[in-house]
Each structure stands twice: as structure tokens, then as C-alpha cells.
Backbone atoms as SQL, in Angstrom:
CREATE TABLE atoms (id INTEGER PRIMARY KEY, chain TEXT, resi INTEGER, resn TEXT, atom TEXT, x REAL, y REAL, z REAL);
INSERT INTO atoms VALUES
  (1, 'A', 1, 'MET', 'N', 71.631, -52.354, 27.582),
  (2, 'A', 1, 'MET', 'CA', 72.158, -51.040, 27.215),
  (3, 'A', 1, 'MET', 'C', 72.251, -49.938, 27.976),
  (4, 'A', 2, 'GLU', 'N', 73.693, -49.389, 28.148),
  (5, 'A', 2, 'GLU', 'CA', 74.338, -48.545, 29.334),
  (6, 'A', 2, 'GLU', 'C', 72.917, -47.140, 28.699),
  (7, 'A', 3, 'LYS', 'N', 72.669, -46.561, 29.823),
  (8, 'A', 3, 'LYS', 'CA', 71.745, -45.424, 29.444),
  (9, 'A', 3, 'LYS', 'C', 72.790, -44.034, 29.663),
  (10, 'A', 4, 'ARG', 'N', 72.450, -43.127, 29.104),
  (11, 'A', 4, 'ARG', 'CA', 73.200, -41.744, 29.002),
  (12, 'A', 4, 'ARG', 'C', 73.848, -41.461, 30.258),
  (13, 'A', 5, 'HIS', 'N', 72.719, -41.365, 31.114),
  (14, 'A', 5, 'HIS', 'CA', 73.575, -40.904, 32.646),
  (15, 'A', 5, 'HIS', 'C', 74.390, -41.903, 33.181),
  (16, 'A', 6, 'GLN', 'N', 74.122, -43.066, 32.856),
  (17, 'A', 6, 'GLN', 'CA', 75.151, -44.174, 33.286),
  (18, 'A', 6, 'GLN', 'C', 76.598, -44.041, 33.136),
  (19, 'A', 7, 'LYS', 'N', 76.770, -43.378, 32.124),
  (20, 'A', 7, 'LYS', 'CA', 78.058, -43.290, 31.431),
  (21, 'A', 7, 'LYS', 'C', 79.122, -42.180, 31.969),
  (22, 'A', 8, 'LEU', 'N', 78.059, -41.126, 32.802),
  (23, 'A', 8, 'LEU', 'CA', 78.675, -39.761, 33.384),
  (24, 'A', 8, 'LEU', 'C', 79.488, -40.713, 34.776),
  (25, 'A', 9, 'ASP', 'N', 80.942, -40.342, 34.841),
  (26, 'A', 9, 'ASP', 'CA', 81.118, -40.280, 36.135),
  (27, 'A', 9, 'ASP', 'C', 80.800, -39.810, 37.244),
  (28, 'A', 10, 'VAL', 'N', 79.998, -38.641, 37.041),
  (29, 'A', 10, 'VAL', 'CA', 79.376, -37.872, 38.595),
  (30, 'A', 10, 'VAL', 'C', 78.491, -38.807, 38.698),
  (31, 'A', 11, 'TRP', 'N', 77.470, -39.294, 38.003),
  (32, 'A', 11, 'TRP', 'CA', 76.320, -40.058, 38.030),
  (33, 'A', 11, 'TRP', 'C', 76.858, -41.249, 39.081),
  (34, 'A', 12, 'ARG', 'N', 77.875, -41.916, 38.472),
  (35, 'A', 12, 'ARG', 'CA', 78.448, -43.052, 39.286),
  (36, 'A', 12, 'ARG', 'C', 79.051, -42.913, 40.604),
  (37, 'A', 13, 'ASP', 'N', 79.493, -41.666, 40.826),
  (38, 'A', 13, 'ASP', 'CA', 80.169, -41.179, 41.858),
  (39, 'A', 13, 'ASP', 'C', 78.961, -40.896, 43.104),
  (40, 'A', 14, 'ALA', 'N', 77.729, -40.144, 42.390),
  (41, 'A', 14, 'ALA', 'CA', 76.625, -39.902, 43.296),
  (42, 'A', 14, 'ALA', 'C', 76.006, -41.381, 43.409),
  (43, 'A', 15, 'MET', 'N', 75.908, -42.142, 42.964),
  (44, 'A', 15, 'MET', 'CA', 75.345, -43.436, 43.133),
  (45, 'A', 15, 'MET', 'C', 76.160, -44.229, 44.572),
  (46, 'A', 16, 'THR', 'N', 77.449, -43.695, 44.605),
  (47, 'A', 16, 'THR', 'CA', 78.050, -44.613, 45.672),
  (48, 'A', 16, 'THR', 'C', 78.156, -43.527, 46.664),
  (49, 'A', 17, 'LEU', 'N', 77.916, -42.503, 46.684),
  (50, 'A', 17, 'LEU', 'CA', 77.523, -41.639, 47.784),
  (51, 'A', 17, 'LEU', 'C', 76.347, -42.109, 48.198),
  (52, 'A', 18, 'VAL', 'N', 75.163, -42.289, 47.673),
  (53, 'A', 18, 'VAL', 'CA', 74.015, -43.038, 48.200),
  (54, 'A', 18, 'VAL', 'C', 74.150, -44.242, 48.948),
  (55, 'A', 19, 'GLU', 'N', 75.103, -45.211, 48.471),
  (56, 'A', 19, 'GLU', 'CA', 75.403, -46.585, 49.287),
  (57, 'A', 19, 'GLU', 'C', 76.140, -46.038, 50.583),
  (58, 'A', 20, 'VAL', 'N', 77.127, -45.218, 50.487),
  (59, 'A', 20, 'VAL', 'CA', 77.566, -44.673, 51.898),
  (60, 'A', 20, 'VAL', 'C', 76.659, -44.037, 52.825),
  (61, 'A', 21, 'ILE', 'N', 76.008, -43.063, 52.404),
  (62, 'A', 21, 'ILE', 'CA', 75.115, -42.386, 53.025),
  (63, 'A', 21, 'ILE', 'C', 73.726, -43.708, 53.786),
  (64, 'A', 22, 'TYR', 'N', 73.371, -44.675, 52.877),
  (65, 'A', 22, 'TYR', 'CA', 72.246, -45.694, 53.763),
  (66, 'A', 22, 'TYR', 'C', 73.320, -46.389, 54.834),
  (67, 'A', 23, 'ARG', 'N', 74.463, -46.789, 54.451),
  (68, 'A', 23, 'ARG', 'CA', 75.216, -47.637, 55.579),
  (69, 'A', 23, 'ARG', 'C', 75.452, -46.423, 56.632),
  (70, 'A', 24, 'LEU', 'N', 75.712, -45.451, 56.517),
  (71, 'A', 24, 'LEU', 'CA', 76.167, -44.216, 57.623),
  (72, 'A', 24, 'LEU', 'C', 74.761, -44.420, 58.448),
  (73, 'A', 25, 'THR', 'N', 73.862, -44.016, 57.802),
  (74, 'A', 25, 'THR', 'CA', 72.564, -43.794, 58.556),
  (75, 'A', 25, 'THR', 'C', 72.048, -45.239, 59.403),
  (76, 'A', 26, 'ALA', 'N', 72.169, -46.044, 58.787),
  (77, 'A', 26, 'ALA', 'CA', 71.848, -47.538, 59.205),
  (78, 'A', 26, 'ALA', 'C', 72.440, -47.793, 60.819),
  (79, 'A', 27, 'ALA', 'N', 73.234, -46.811, 61.459),
  (80, 'A', 27, 'ALA', 'CA', 73.635, -46.880, 62.200),
  (81, 'A', 27, 'ALA', 'C', 73.391, -45.482, 63.475),
  (82, 'A', 28, 'PHE', 'N', 72.438, -44.949, 62.577),
  (83, 'A', 28, 'PHE', 'CA', 71.928, -43.722, 63.682),
  (84, 'A', 28, 'PHE', 'C', 70.869, -44.125, 64.487),
  (85, 'A', 29, 'PRO', 'N', 70.744, -43.776, 65.470),
  (86, 'A', 29, 'PRO', 'CA', 69.566, -43.901, 66.528),
  (87, 'A', 29, 'PRO', 'C', 68.117, -44.120, 65.894),
  (88, 'A', 30, 'SER', 'N', 67.083, -44.874, 66.417),
  (89, 'A', 30, 'SER', 'CA', 66.120, -45.303, 65.687),
  (90, 'A', 30, 'SER', 'C', 65.007, -44.182, 65.665),
  (91, 'A', 31, 'ASP', 'N', 65.379, -43.265, 66.818),
  (92, 'A', 31, 'ASP', 'CA', 64.441, -42.115, 66.984),
  (93, 'A', 31, 'ASP', 'C', 64.915, -41.012, 65.686),
  (94, 'A', 32, 'GLU', 'N', 65.989, -41.394, 65.013),
  (95, 'A', 32, 'GLU', 'CA', 65.998, -40.193, 63.974),
  (96, 'A', 32, 'GLU', 'C', 65.319, -41.152, 62.656),
  (97, 'A', 33, 'LYS', 'N', 64.767, -42.101, 62.902),
  (98, 'A', 33, 'LYS', 'CA', 64.394, -42.907, 61.752),
  (99, 'A', 33, 'LYS', 'C', 63.611, -41.531, 60.612),
  (100, 'A', 34, 'PHE', 'N', 62.693, -41.125, 61.107),
  (101, 'A', 34, 'PHE', 'CA', 61.699, -40.093, 60.180),
  (102, 'A', 34, 'PHE', 'C', 62.649, -38.723, 60.433),
  (103, 'A', 35, 'GLY', 'N', 63.665, -38.536, 61.069),
  (104, 'A', 35, 'GLY', 'CA', 64.219, -37.477, 61.211),
  (105, 'A', 35, 'GLY', 'C', 65.474, -37.206, 60.209),
  (106, 'A', 36, 'LEU', 'N', 66.730, -36.693, 60.777),
  (107, 'A', 36, 'LEU', 'CA', 67.864, -37.279, 60.085),
  (108, 'A', 36, 'LEU', 'C', 68.360, -37.765, 59.359),
  (109, 'A', 37, 'THR', 'N', 68.062, -39.144, 59.384),
  (110, 'A', 37, 'THR', 'CA', 67.875, -40.309, 58.443),
  (111, 'A', 37, 'THR', 'C', 67.442, -40.175, 57.153),
  (112, 'A', 38, 'ALA', 'N', 66.047, -39.962, 57.543),
  (113, 'A', 38, 'ALA', 'CA', 65.084, -39.978, 55.991),
  (114, 'A', 38, 'ALA', 'C', 65.613, -38.623, 55.418),
  (115, 'A', 39, 'GLN', 'N', 65.882, -37.353, 55.836),
  (116, 'A', 39, 'GLN', 'CA', 66.621, -36.568, 55.133),
  (117, 'A', 39, 'GLN', 'C', 67.793, -36.620, 54.511),
  (118, 'A', 40, 'LEU', 'N', 68.589, -37.254, 54.997),
  (119, 'A', 40, 'LEU', 'CA', 70.187, -37.485, 54.411),
  (120, 'A', 40, 'LEU', 'C', 69.664, -38.342, 53.486),
  (121, 'A', 41, 'ARG', 'N', 69.114, -39.370, 53.461),
  (122, 'A', 41, 'ARG', 'CA', 68.920, -40.716, 52.556),
  (123, 'A', 41, 'ARG', 'C', 67.967, -39.848, 51.127),
  (124, 'A', 42, 'ARG', 'N', 67.055, -39.003, 51.509),
  (125, 'A', 42, 'ARG', 'CA', 66.182, -38.520, 50.532),
  (126, 'A', 42, 'ARG', 'C', 67.052, -37.467, 49.686),
  (127, 'A', 43, 'ALA', 'N', 67.999, -36.686, 50.427),
  (128, 'A', 43, 'ALA', 'CA', 68.823, -36.036, 49.623),
  (129, 'A', 43, 'ALA', 'C', 69.960, -36.530, 48.700),
  (130, 'A', 44, 'ALA', 'N', 70.334, -37.678, 49.448),
  (131, 'A', 44, 'ALA', 'CA', 71.528, -38.688, 48.674),
  (132, 'A', 44, 'ALA', 'C', 70.800, -38.944, 47.463),
  (133, 'A', 45, 'VAL', 'N', 69.694, -39.558, 47.654),
  (134, 'A', 45, 'VAL', 'CA', 68.896, -40.295, 46.519),
  (135, 'A', 45, 'VAL', 'C', 68.685, -39.444, 45.218),
  (136, 'A', 46, 'SER', 'N', 68.178, -37.862, 45.764),
  (137, 'A', 46, 'SER', 'CA', 68.045, -37.013, 44.958),
  (138, 'A', 46, 'SER', 'C', 69.127, -36.237, 43.912),
  (139, 'A', 47, 'VAL', 'N', 70.437, -36.855, 44.449),
  (140, 'A', 47, 'VAL', 'CA', 71.803, -36.235, 43.792),
  (141, 'A', 47, 'VAL', 'C', 71.627, -37.074, 42.206),
  (142, 'A', 48, 'PRO', 'N', 71.943, -38.478, 42.385),
  (143, 'A', 48, 'PRO', 'CA', 71.839, -38.945, 41.175),
  (144, 'A', 48, 'PRO', 'C', 70.581, -39.202, 40.021),
  (145, 'A', 49, 'SER', 'N', 69.289, -39.097, 41.049),
  (146, 'A', 49, 'SER', 'CA', 67.873, -38.876, 40.172),
  (147, 'A', 49, 'SER', 'C', 68.161, -37.926, 39.253),
  (148, 'A', 50, 'ASN', 'N', 68.270, -36.454, 39.756),
  (149, 'A', 50, 'ASN', 'CA', 68.601, -35.421, 39.181),
  (150, 'A', 50, 'ASN', 'C', 69.492, -35.094, 38.182),
  (151, 'A', 51, 'ILE', 'N', 70.365, -35.822, 38.241),
  (152, 'A', 51, 'ILE', 'CA', 71.466, -36.025, 37.182),
  (153, 'A', 51, 'ILE', 'C', 71.044, -36.745, 36.249),
  (154, 'A', 52, 'ALA', 'N', 70.103, -37.933, 36.284),
  (155, 'A', 52, 'ALA', 'CA', 69.700, -38.968, 35.306),
  (156, 'A', 52, 'ALA', 'C', 68.462, -38.260, 34.689),
  (157, 'A', 53, 'GLU', 'N', 67.823, -37.119, 35.443),
  (158, 'A', 53, 'GLU', 'CA', 66.881, -36.553, 34.826),
  (159, 'A', 53, 'GLU', 'C', 66.832, -35.548, 33.778),
  (160, 'A', 54, 'GLY', 'N', 68.104, -34.955, 34.315),
  (161, 'A', 54, 'GLY', 'CA', 68.678, -33.757, 33.453),
  (162, 'A', 54, 'GLY', 'C', 69.592, -34.061, 32.378),
  (163, 'A', 55, 'ALA', 'N', 69.876, -35.420, 32.192),
  (164, 'A', 55, 'ALA', 'CA', 70.649, -36.047, 31.252),
  (165, 'A', 55, 'ALA', 'C', 69.892, -36.604, 30.210),
  (166, 'A', 56, 'ALA', 'N', 68.393, -36.721, 30.543),
  (167, 'A', 56, 'ALA', 'CA', 67.267, -37.033, 29.806),
  (168, 'A', 56, 'ALA', 'C', 66.877, -35.979, 28.798),
  (169, 'A', 57, 'ARG', 'N', 66.914, -34.836, 29.458),
  (170, 'A', 57, 'ARG', 'CA', 66.432, -33.689, 29.097),
  (171, 'A', 57, 'ARG', 'C', 66.648, -33.631, 27.478),
  (172, 'A', 58, 'THR', 'N', 66.004, -32.723, 26.822),
  (173, 'A', 58, 'THR', 'CA', 66.436, -32.394, 25.289),
  (174, 'A', 58, 'THR', 'C', 67.516, -31.259, 25.224),
  (175, 'A', 59, 'SER', 'N', 67.463, -30.191, 26.371),
  (176, 'A', 59, 'SER', 'CA', 67.996, -28.693, 25.800),
  (177, 'A', 59, 'SER', 'C', 68.858, -28.777, 27.341),
  (178, 'A', 60, 'ARG', 'N', 70.019, -28.104, 26.722),
  (179, 'A', 60, 'ARG', 'CA', 71.214, -27.978, 27.944),
  (180, 'A', 60, 'ARG', 'C', 70.756, -27.127, 28.840),
  (181, 'A', 61, 'THR', 'N', 69.784, -26.239, 28.817),
  (182, 'A', 61, 'THR', 'CA', 69.259, -25.402, 29.836),
  (183, 'A', 61, 'THR', 'C', 68.406, -26.188, 30.713),
  (184, 'A', 62, 'GLU', 'N', 67.993, -27.198, 30.234),
  (185, 'A', 62, 'GLU', 'CA', 67.024, -28.050, 31.542),
  (186, 'A', 62, 'GLU', 'C', 68.027, -28.911, 31.960),
  (187, 'A', 63, 'TYR', 'N', 68.951, -29.369, 31.307),
  (188, 'A', 63, 'TYR', 'CA', 70.066, -30.280, 31.748),
  (189, 'A', 63, 'TYR', 'C', 70.847, -29.378, 33.195),
  (190, 'A', 64, 'VAL', 'N', 71.241, -28.476, 32.866),
  (191, 'A', 64, 'VAL', 'CA', 71.822, -27.601, 33.713),
  (192, 'A', 64, 'VAL', 'C', 70.888, -27.536, 35.153),
  (193, 'A', 65, 'ARG', 'N', 69.780, -27.074, 34.889),
  (194, 'A', 65, 'ARG', 'CA', 68.838, -26.987, 35.703),
  (195, 'A', 65, 'ARG', 'C', 68.755, -28.274, 36.654),
  (196, 'A', 66, 'PHE', 'N', 68.766, -29.305, 36.190),
  (197, 'A', 66, 'PHE', 'CA', 68.391, -30.371, 36.946),
  (198, 'A', 66, 'PHE', 'C', 69.621, -30.841, 38.018),
  (199, 'A', 67, 'LEU', 'N', 71.015, -30.528, 37.065),
  (200, 'A', 67, 'LEU', 'CA', 72.355, -30.399, 37.812),
  (201, 'A', 67, 'LEU', 'C', 72.246, -29.692, 38.978),
  (202, 'A', 68, 'SER', 'N', 71.824, -28.484, 38.639),
  (203, 'A', 68, 'SER', 'CA', 71.840, -27.604, 39.819),
  (204, 'A', 68, 'SER', 'C', 71.096, -27.905, 41.037),
  (205, 'A', 69, 'ILE', 'N', 69.792, -28.701, 40.742),
  (206, 'A', 69, 'ILE', 'CA', 69.262, -29.220, 41.918),
  (207, 'A', 69, 'ILE', 'C', 69.836, -30.263, 42.394),
  (208, 'A', 70, 'ALA', 'N', 70.411, -31.166, 41.610),
  (209, 'A', 70, 'ALA', 'CA', 71.415, -32.146, 42.232),
  (210, 'A', 70, 'ALA', 'C', 72.661, -31.539, 43.411),
  (211, 'A', 71, 'ARG', 'N', 73.115, -30.397, 42.458),
  (212, 'A', 71, 'ARG', 'CA', 74.314, -29.683, 43.583),
  (213, 'A', 71, 'ARG', 'C', 73.607, -29.022, 44.866),
  (214, 'A', 72, 'GLY', 'N', 72.009, -28.909, 44.961),
  (215, 'A', 72, 'GLY', 'CA', 71.584, -28.062, 45.885),
  (216, 'A', 72, 'GLY', 'C', 71.440, -29.524, 46.900),
  (217, 'A', 73, 'SER', 'N', 71.061, -30.564, 46.348),
  (218, 'A', 73, 'SER', 'CA', 70.875, -31.721, 47.172),
  (219, 'A', 73, 'SER', 'C', 72.035, -32.387, 47.994),
  (220, 'A', 74, 'LEU', 'N', 73.270, -31.812, 47.217),
  (221, 'A', 74, 'LEU', 'CA', 74.822, -32.565, 47.889),
  (222, 'A', 74, 'LEU', 'C', 74.910, -31.272, 48.908),
  (223, 'A', 75, 'ALA', 'N', 74.546, -30.308, 48.772),
  (224, 'A', 75, 'ALA', 'CA', 74.867, -29.111, 49.735),
  (225, 'A', 75, 'ALA', 'C', 74.095, -29.394, 51.010),
  (226, 'A', 76, 'GLU', 'N', 72.924, -30.003, 50.885),
  (227, 'A', 76, 'GLU', 'CA', 71.780, -30.316, 51.798),
  (228, 'A', 76, 'GLU', 'C', 72.628, -31.475, 52.876),
  (229, 'A', 77, 'ILE', 'N', 73.158, -32.316, 51.928),
  (230, 'A', 77, 'ILE', 'CA', 73.847, -33.649, 52.498),
  (231, 'A', 77, 'ILE', 'C', 75.084, -33.107, 53.213),
  (232, 'A', 78, 'ASP', 'N', 76.032, -32.200, 52.818),
  (233, 'A', 78, 'ASP', 'CA', 77.095, -31.697, 53.173),
  (234, 'A', 78, 'ASP', 'C', 76.634, -31.081, 54.683),
  (235, 'A', 79, 'THR', 'N', 75.843, -30.311, 54.758),
  (236, 'A', 79, 'THR', 'CA', 75.449, -29.838, 55.997),
  (237, 'A', 79, 'THR', 'C', 74.667, -30.768, 56.921),
  (238, 'A', 80, 'GLN', 'N', 73.714, -31.777, 56.418),
  (239, 'A', 80, 'GLN', 'CA', 73.093, -32.789, 57.427),
  (240, 'A', 80, 'GLN', 'C', 74.155, -33.718, 57.913),
  (241, 'A', 81, 'ILE', 'N', 75.843, -34.113, 57.165),
  (242, 'A', 81, 'ILE', 'CA', 76.301, -34.569, 57.836),
  (243, 'A', 81, 'ILE', 'C', 77.187, -33.970, 58.900),
  (244, 'A', 82, 'GLU', 'N', 77.033, -32.545, 58.782),
  (245, 'A', 82, 'GLU', 'CA', 77.956, -31.635, 59.762),
  (246, 'A', 82, 'GLU', 'C', 77.086, -31.877, 60.998),
  (247, 'A', 83, 'ILE', 'N', 75.567, -31.830, 60.778),
  (248, 'A', 83, 'ILE', 'CA', 74.787, -32.048, 61.927),
  (249, 'A', 83, 'ILE', 'C', 74.919, -33.123, 62.762),
  (250, 'A', 84, 'ALA', 'N', 74.676, -34.260, 62.005),
  (251, 'A', 84, 'ALA', 'CA', 74.894, -35.685, 62.274),
  (252, 'A', 84, 'ALA', 'C', 76.170, -35.730, 63.181),
  (253, 'A', 85, 'ARG', 'N', 77.391, -35.277, 62.736),
  (254, 'A', 85, 'ARG', 'CA', 78.588, -35.289, 63.546),
  (255, 'A', 85, 'ARG', 'C', 78.437, -34.285, 64.931),
  (256, 'A', 86, 'ARG', 'N', 77.909, -33.214, 64.825),
  (257, 'A', 86, 'ARG', 'CA', 77.721, -32.186, 65.937),
  (258, 'A', 86, 'ARG', 'C', 76.896, -33.323, 66.858),
  (259, 'A', 87, 'LEU', 'N', 76.014, -34.025, 66.192),
  (260, 'A', 87, 'LEU', 'CA', 75.242, -34.723, 67.442),
  (261, 'A', 87, 'LEU', 'C', 75.642, -36.091, 68.105),
  (262, 'A', 88, 'GLY', 'N', 76.837, -36.360, 67.329),
  (263, 'A', 88, 'GLY', 'CA', 77.503, -37.724, 67.799),
  (264, 'A', 88, 'GLY', 'C', 77.191, -38.604, 67.363),
  (265, 'A', 89, 'TYR', 'N', 76.416, -38.568, 65.945),
  (266, 'A', 89, 'TYR', 'CA', 75.705, -39.849, 65.401),
  (267, 'A', 89, 'TYR', 'C', 77.033, -40.464, 64.158),
  (268, 'A', 90, 'LEU', 'N', 77.837, -39.259, 63.670),
  (269, 'A', 90, 'LEU', 'CA', 78.944, -39.743, 63.241),
  (270, 'A', 90, 'LEU', 'C', 80.057, -39.187, 63.298),
  (271, 'A', 91, 'PRO', 'N', 81.172, -40.032, 63.263),
  (272, 'A', 91, 'PRO', 'CA', 82.641, -39.358, 63.478),
  (273, 'A', 91, 'PRO', 'C', 83.217, -38.684, 62.176),
  (274, 'A', 92, 'SER', 'N', 84.008, -37.942, 62.289),
  (275, 'A', 92, 'SER', 'CA', 84.966, -37.274, 61.449),
  (276, 'A', 92, 'SER', 'C', 85.438, -38.201, 60.349),
  (277, 'A', 93, 'ASP', 'N', 84.729, -38.551, 59.406),
  (278, 'A', 93, 'ASP', 'CA', 85.126, -39.317, 58.701),
  (279, 'A', 93, 'ASP', 'C', 85.524, -38.590, 57.058),
  (280, 'A', 94, 'ARG', 'N', 86.761, -38.959, 56.661),
  (281, 'A', 94, 'ARG', 'CA', 87.322, -38.101, 55.690),
  (282, 'A', 94, 'ARG', 'C', 86.782, -38.671, 54.214),
  (283, 'A', 95, 'ASP', 'N', 86.587, -39.855, 54.417),
  (284, 'A', 95, 'ASP', 'CA', 85.899, -40.767, 53.102),
  (285, 'A', 95, 'ASP', 'C', 84.468, -40.108, 52.838),
  (286, 'A', 96, 'ILE', 'N', 83.991, -39.990, 53.459),
  (287, 'A', 96, 'ILE', 'CA', 82.488, -39.370, 53.053),
  (288, 'A', 96, 'ILE', 'C', 82.680, -37.836, 52.672),
  (289, 'A', 97, 'ASP', 'N', 83.527, -37.015, 53.497),
  (290, 'A', 97, 'ASP', 'CA', 83.755, -36.108, 53.091),
  (291, 'A', 97, 'ASP', 'C', 84.458, -35.839, 51.517),
  (292, 'A', 98, 'GLU', 'N', 85.389, -36.527, 51.246),
  (293, 'A', 98, 'GLU', 'CA', 86.163, -36.594, 50.002),
  (294, 'A', 98, 'GLU', 'C', 85.167, -37.103, 49.068),
  (295, 'A', 99, 'THR', 'N', 84.333, -38.031, 49.289),
  (296, 'A', 99, 'THR', 'CA', 83.226, -38.403, 48.147),
  (297, 'A', 99, 'THR', 'C', 82.293, -37.446, 47.876),
  (298, 'A', 100, 'VAL', 'N', 81.739, -36.440, 48.821),
  (299, 'A', 100, 'VAL', 'CA', 80.966, -35.528, 48.440),
  (300, 'A', 100, 'VAL', 'C', 81.639, -34.349, 47.849),
  (301, 'A', 101, 'GLN', 'N', 82.853, -33.858, 48.183),
  (302, 'A', 101, 'GLN', 'CA', 83.298, -32.930, 47.379),
  (303, 'A', 101, 'GLN', 'C', 84.234, -33.417, 46.060),
  (304, 'A', 102, 'LYS', 'N', 84.064, -34.808, 45.765),
  (305, 'A', 102, 'LYS', 'CA', 84.627, -35.522, 44.166),
  (306, 'A', 102, 'LYS', 'C', 83.097, -34.951, 43.636),
  (307, 'A', 103, 'VAL', 'N', 82.113, -35.706, 44.051),
  (308, 'A', 103, 'VAL', 'CA', 80.833, -35.084, 43.367),
  (309, 'A', 103, 'VAL', 'C', 80.380, -33.784, 43.139),
  (310, 'A', 104, 'PHE', 'N', 81.025, -32.862, 44.298),
  (311, 'A', 104, 'PHE', 'CA', 80.560, -31.504, 44.014),
  (312, 'A', 104, 'PHE', 'C', 81.450, -30.956, 42.822),
  (313, 'A', 105, 'ALA', 'N', 82.500, -31.499, 42.666),
  (314, 'A', 105, 'ALA', 'CA', 83.793, -30.869, 41.961),
  (315, 'A', 105, 'ALA', 'C', 83.436, -31.295, 40.404),
  (316, 'A', 106, 'ARG', 'N', 82.858, -32.503, 40.396),
  (317, 'A', 106, 'ARG', 'CA', 82.525, -33.036, 39.040),
  (318, 'A', 106, 'ARG', 'C', 81.055, -32.322, 38.530),
  (319, 'A', 107, 'LEU', 'N', 80.248, -31.874, 39.490),
  (320, 'A', 107, 'LEU', 'CA', 79.165, -31.400, 39.181),
  (321, 'A', 107, 'LEU', 'C', 79.464, -29.976, 38.579),
  (322, 'A', 108, 'ASN', 'N', 80.054, -29.198, 39.130),
  (323, 'A', 108, 'ASN', 'CA', 80.593, -28.060, 38.850),
  (324, 'A', 108, 'ASN', 'C', 81.472, -28.142, 37.821),
  (325, 'A', 109, 'ALA', 'N', 82.053, -29.249, 37.235),
  (326, 'A', 109, 'ALA', 'CA', 82.667, -29.076, 35.906),
  (327, 'A', 109, 'ALA', 'C', 81.803, -29.395, 34.744),
  (328, 'A', 110, 'LEU', 'N', 80.937, -30.284, 35.118),
  (329, 'A', 110, 'LEU', 'CA', 79.891, -30.655, 34.170),
  (330, 'A', 110, 'LEU', 'C', 78.963, -29.333, 33.730),
  (331, 'A', 111, 'ILE', 'N', 78.450, -28.605, 34.853),
  (332, 'A', 111, 'ILE', 'CA', 77.628, -27.618, 34.693),
  (333, 'A', 111, 'ILE', 'C', 78.450, -26.300, 34.276),
  (334, 'A', 112, 'LYS', 'N', 79.491, -26.141, 34.135),
  (335, 'A', 112, 'LYS', 'CA', 80.384, -25.384, 33.306),
  (336, 'A', 112, 'LYS', 'C', 80.564, -25.534, 32.197),
  (337, 'A', 113, 'ARG', 'N', 80.844, -26.878, 31.949),
  (338, 'A', 113, 'ARG', 'CA', 80.936, -27.177, 30.475),
  (339, 'A', 113, 'ARG', 'C', 79.735, -27.249, 29.753),
  (340, 'A', 114, 'LEU', 'N', 78.374, -27.371, 30.392),
  (341, 'A', 114, 'LEU', 'CA', 77.146, -27.318, 29.679),
  (342, 'A', 114, 'LEU', 'C', 76.911, -25.878, 29.732),
  (343, 'A', 115, 'SER', 'N', 77.134, -25.105, 30.312),
  (344, 'A', 115, 'SER', 'CA', 77.007, -23.610, 30.531),
  (345, 'A', 115, 'SER', 'C', 77.536, -22.841, 29.301),
  (346, 'A', 116, 'SER', 'N', 78.753, -23.324, 28.920),
  (347, 'A', 116, 'SER', 'CA', 79.653, -22.478, 28.110),
  (348, 'A', 116, 'SER', 'C', 79.344, -22.800, 26.597),
  (349, 'A', 117, 'PRO', 'N', 79.132, -21.765, 25.874),
  (350, 'A', 117, 'PRO', 'CA', 78.497, -21.798, 24.117),
  (351, 'A', 117, 'PRO', 'C', 79.333, -23.072, 23.546),
  (352, 'A', 118, 'PRO', 'N', 78.729, -23.868, 22.652),
  (353, 'A', 118, 'PRO', 'CA', 79.022, -24.772, 22.096),
  (354, 'A', 118, 'PRO', 'C', 80.227, -24.257, 21.127),
  (355, 'A', 119, 'GLN', 'N', 81.345, -25.319, 21.065),
  (356, 'A', 119, 'GLN', 'CA', 82.380, -25.210, 20.341),
  (357, 'A', 119, 'GLN', 'C', 82.426, -25.492, 18.863),
  (358, 'A', 120, 'GLU', 'N', 82.915, -24.335, 17.875),
  (359, 'A', 120, 'GLU', 'CA', 82.441, -24.496, 16.866),
  (360, 'A', 120, 'GLU', 'C', 83.621, -25.338, 15.985),
  (361, 'A', 121, 'SER', 'N', 83.115, -26.223, 15.000),
  (362, 'A', 121, 'SER', 'CA', 83.971, -27.602, 14.523),
  (363, 'A', 121, 'SER', 'C', 84.617, -26.678, 13.212);
């Protein structure tokens, strides 16, 4: 049985982002294992985890709060990717940038939709 969060495109995209981050960080220097590698992975896992936790909440306000936390983790990822590039650990990779932007856009759209007053029928 598919869970509520698994039906969300933003959650599926965030799960893809986790996979990409894990693959990219596998090539980082071993001395970054407890540094940038761990931070990037932790932030990546946080995005779909907070989307799922928010979707399981009973109020819109709580849901939006967890989506906002996910968005914050995504901003961390964006910054950490730039740091990795500046340190020479990552080449310019448009695919990862596009994936991050896609998740940002979908998160923002969902937050906006849930923050709007419910439509009357």
C-alpha cells in the first residue's frame, strides 16, 4: 500500500536527490567522511524525511512547518554543493543543480498551496 507521502512528486524527486548525493559524495576524499560528506548526506536525507513527516501530520500548519524544514535542508545542500565545487570535489554538474531546483520549485508550490485558504465547493 502506497503511503500518502509516496504519492507526492516532490517526495519522489527528493528521494532521487538522496541517491544522487550519496553517489556524488562516494567520490569525495576519505578525509571528508566525517565532514562535508556526512553533512551533505544528512541534509539530503532530511528533505524527503521531513516531507514524509509533514504529510503524516493532521494539521496544515504542521505540514507546512515540516515542508519549510525540508526547504531549509535543501538550501543547505545547495550551499554544500557549492563548497564541494570550490574545493574541487565536484565538477560543475547541471544535473544536480536541476534536481535541486526542481525539488525547490515543487516544495515552494506545495507550501504555497497548503498555505492558501481552503477552496469552498
